[in-house]
N, C-alpha and C positions, 0 to 999 in steps of 0.2 A: 419587481426580485423574479417573476415570470422570463424576461428578457435574459437575466443573468443565466439563470437555467437552460435556455435556449442556446445562448452561446458556450456557457460551460458542456453543455450535453455536445453539440456540435465540436467540439475540440476534443472530447473523450472517443466520438464515434469516429474522428477523422484518425485519429492515433491506432484505433483498435484495424481501421481499414487499411493504414500503412503498414501495420505487424502483419496482416494477411498476407498480404503483398510479399513480405519480407519471408514468408513461412511458405511460398508456393511451393518449394521443393519438398516439402512435408505436408501433402494432401488432405490428411486427415486431420491438422492443427489449422490449417487455412480455411478449412471448410467450417470447423468449428467457430472458427473466429468471427467468418462469416455470418453464421447464423446467431450468433450473440450479438451482432450488429444488428439485424433484422430486430430483433428483440429489444434492443437500446432504444431505437424509434418506436416501438409499443408500448415501452415504460415510459418515456418522454409525454408520449401523448395521453396515458392515464395521469401523470403530473399536471400537465397543461388542462387538462378537464376537470380538475378539481375547483368545485364551488365555494368552498369556506373561505370567506376572503381572511382569516385570521390565521390561517394553514400554512405556514412554508414547509414546503416536502422538499428536503434536499438532494440533490443531483446525486449522492454517494453518500455512504458512511465509513468511516473508520471504526472499527469493534477490535478493541484489544481484549479477545477472547477468553484469556486465560492469564493468572498472575504467575503463574510458574514457568520455568525455565533451566535449563542444562548448564548454564553458565553463569558467570559473575563478572560480566565484563565492565571494566573503569567508566566510570562516569554514566552508567546506563540511566537515563532519563525516565522510562519507564519503572524502572526500580523506585528509584528517587521520588517519582511522582506519584505513585502508586498509594493513593488515598481510601481507596474502597477498602473497607472492612468486611463487608457481607461474603459471603458463601456464593462461589462462582455458580452461573445458570446453570442448571441440568439440560442435558440432550433436548429434553423435550420442551424448556423453557427457551433454548434457541432456536430449536426449530419452529417454535411460534413466531417468533419474533421474525425470522426469514420469511415466513407466511406474509405476514404483517406489512413485510416491506414489499413483496411484489404485488401484494393487493392495492399500496398505495402509490405504486412507478418507481419504487428505487432497485434497480438491478446492479447496482455494483459496489463492491467491499473490497477496501481494503483492512485485510486481517494483519492483526498485530498481536503482542503478546507483552510481558513474557513470551515464551516459544509456543508456538499456534500447534506445533506436532506434539505437543507433551498431552494434548489430549487426544485419546483415541477415537473419539467420535468426530473428529473434525472432518476429515476426508468422505466418511459417508454421510455427514448432515449437508456437506456441498454440492457431493454428487448427486444428491433429490433434488437440488435445485437449477436446474441443467439450463434455465434461460438467464441464470444472473453469472457475472464474472466476477470471480474472486481472485484477488491478486494478495497474494499471502508474502509477508515480511518473516522470514525466518533466517536462522543461525545456519542453518542448511545441513546440521550434523545428524539430523535424524531421518533425511532423504535417502533413506536406503532403496535398491532398486525396487523390491518389494512394494514401498509406500508410492513410488513413482509410479508404477504399474498400476496401482489401485485407483489412483487421483483421477479424476474424470479431466477433460481438455479445457474444461470452463476452470480452471484453476492454474494460475501463474505462479508458481512460486518465485521470489525475490530472494536470492541471499544476500546478505548484510558482511560487507568488506569494509575494511578503514584502507585500502591500497593492497600492496604487492606482501610476502611473506613476515616481512621484519614489522610493518606496520599493525597488520592483522592479528599477529600473535603477541604483540604490545599489549594491545588492549583486549583482545578476546580468551587470550592461553596460550602455553603452548603447544604446539604441533596443531593447533587449530586448522592453519592455513593448509597445509599436506593432506587434511583429512577433504576439505573442502575439493583441493583438487582434483580427488575421488567421486565427489558429487557432480561436479562441474562433469566427467566424463560419463558419467551416468545418466545425467540428464540427457547429453548430446545422442545417446545411445537410443533414447526412446523418443527422439524425434519429435518431444515437445516443444514449446516456447518456453521461455526462462528469464528471468532477469537478473540483477544486481542492485544492492543498493549501498552508495557509498557515503558516511559521515566526513563531508568534508571540511577541514580547518587548513589554518593558514600553513601548518607544516606538510598535508599530504596532496597540497593541491596540484602542486606541478606533476607531481607521480600519478595522480589520477586522472589527469585529463591530458596525460601523454598520450598520443598515438599507440606507442609499445603497450601500454598497459591495456588501454581497451580493445586492442586486436587480440590481444589473448583471449579477452572474455569472448569476443565474437567470435573466435577459431571452434567455441564450444558451443555454439547455437545461443549464445546469451542475446536478447533481442530488444533488450528494455534496460535500460540505466538509470537510476534514479541519481542524482545528487542532491542530500540532503545536509544544508547548511548547517553548522555544528551551534549547537545552543549550550551555553556553559551554565551547567548543573554545579558542579564541583568548584568550590573555592578556590581560586589560585590558576583557573584556566583561561581566562579572560583572554590570553594572548594566543589562543587559539579560535578566537573568531576571526571569520575573515574580514579583510580591508574592504572598503569601498574599490577600491582597484580590482582587488580578486574577486569580489561579486560581481562588477562588472566584465571581469576577464571566464567568470564562469557562463554567466548569459552567453557570452559573444562565442565563447569555444563549443557549447552545447550547440548552438544554430549552425556553427560550422560543420561540427562532425555529423549533425543531422542529415546535411546536403551530400556528404562525402562518404559515409560510412553504412552499410547494410544492419543499422538498428535504432531503434527510439532513445534521445536521451532529453531527459526531465529534470532541469533543476528547480529544487523546492525550498523554500516558497517562490524562489524567482520574482519576476516583476509584479509585485499584487495590484500596481498602480492601475495596470490593463482591466483589473475587475474593479477598479476604484476601491481599492481596499480588503480585507482579509475575507475570506471566505468561509469562514467557521459559524457557528451558532445556527444553523441551517441557513444561512446565505447560499451554502454551494454545500457542506457538508457538515454533520453531527458526530460526537464520539461518542460510543458506548464503550464503559469500563465492564471488567469481567464481572462484576458483579450485579450488573444492568444499571447500573448508573449512567442516565442520560447526559452528556457534557457539552460545552459549546466545542473543544478541543482537546487533542492529548495533552498540549502545552496549559491548557486552562482546566485541571482537575478539580472543578466545583460542579456541584447539583444539586438541584431541588427536585427533580422526580428520579422513579427508578423503573425501569418496566418490567421488573419483577413484580409490581403491582399496579402499574399503569399502561394502558394498550398505547401503543405510540404512536395514534394519531391524536391522542390528548395530549402525551408527553412531548411534543413538537409544539405544543402553546402554552410551555412552562415559562412563567415570568423571567427565569434567569435566561434562558434564551432569550426572549422579548427584548 
């Protein structure tokens, strides 16, 4: 498992280095990314030096930090899969978890929700851990100029889209896309790195893989694009699943765009065969629910332990994760 961690860590550091090169015109952001790369090496050494044979420390953590959201998107997996019934963790409890993670050598978080920025403490909590990189998946509507200015550059907001105006508004609500265009402009003016996350379906794949669509994002300083394959949650939506041909097209096109366009492109889950299977349940990552429940994956919302009561070092040894 340490070999998987070494390979995955190398991939992550490589992506961060490429992103720092893409941001050379914004020196403050580029320097911050290089500093974070240095700390990723340090975190990897901490994980590798672990001597407990039955403790599997993940390379990164996906944390759905809140159940609250200011939108009601059609077919939202987070809302439908939200099984936690406990109260969300307090600021001090989240702070404690972040501290435990740094001590174990985990310095990368993918933050989800709900909408993370409905929690007023999120930005200040993440600012405290300057050695850790927080990639925050957000609907973008709460990213006003004051919020953007407050955010440390160890935080990369990744705005969720469904494609252009028609596709995005159809799923997320009327006038959402026009509001997001203002956010793109605010992020561009801030000089920070940001990204986009696109739920990729059989209906929108042609649009979201087009040079025209991607170039519009890049013009606003978008330097990271996630293509997340649609997972059917609602009955009657199986027709939105990518065909095998479209999955192959997605991988091939992202590799091509990576070579010719000034941004990073990640297809998720992509080709898991390269990793000999799924990276969930601690092999590469784990998922923390809003109430502190530790789960194998956001799409496997089951838990036998909570970080509200159990230290992370012990929780990672849970029978369910094993």
